[in-house]
Residue, then its C-alpha position, 0 to 999 in steps of 0.5 A: m287274038g290277032m296281032d296288033k297291026s300297029w305293032a306289026k307296022r312298027h316292027w316289020w323289019i323283025f320278019f326279015a332280020a330274024p331269019l338272017a340272024i338264025v342263018a348267021l348264028v348257025t354259020i358262026g356255030g358251024e365255023v367254030v365247030m369246024h375250026l375246033w374239029n380241024w385243029l384238034t382231031p387230025t392231030l389227036f386221032g388222025w381223023k380227016q378234016i371237015d368242011l362247013w356243011h359237015a360241021i353244021g351237021l355235027l352241031a345239029l347231031c350233037r344238039i339232038l343227042f345231047g342238048r335241048w332245042g328250047g332255051g334255058g339249058h339243063g336245070g332251067r326249071r330248077w325252082e320247081k325242083k326246089e319247091r318239090w323238095a321243100r314239100m317232101t317229108p323227111e321220110e320221102r326225102e330219104n326214100f328219094r336219096k336211096n332210090m337215086r343212090g341205087r340208080w346212079c351208084g349201084v348201091r341198094a339199101p337193105e330191105g327194112g333197114t337204113d343204108a349202110t353206105a350213107 
């Protein structure tokens, strides 16, 4: 399955424009992070100002730690979750709720009974 040559001939400029667009977006994102950092952190916390390279590094670090490299953001496949929820029986849904409550709220359901916190 090769690329259609006529498409490549008509859209040759994309091969040059895409890397330039990526560099532009990273630079703009770094500038935004740098200006926000230099505006807020020295005043609030007494931290040093940063330059563009440090801002780009900080942006990449935050993206690695907290974000996803793919598109869509968190919950981008929400429709799959809704379909899975729709296929659950009422007992499975209640069991799921109890497990989530235990994970996120530190509340465990009593054995063999109903959850008193619901």
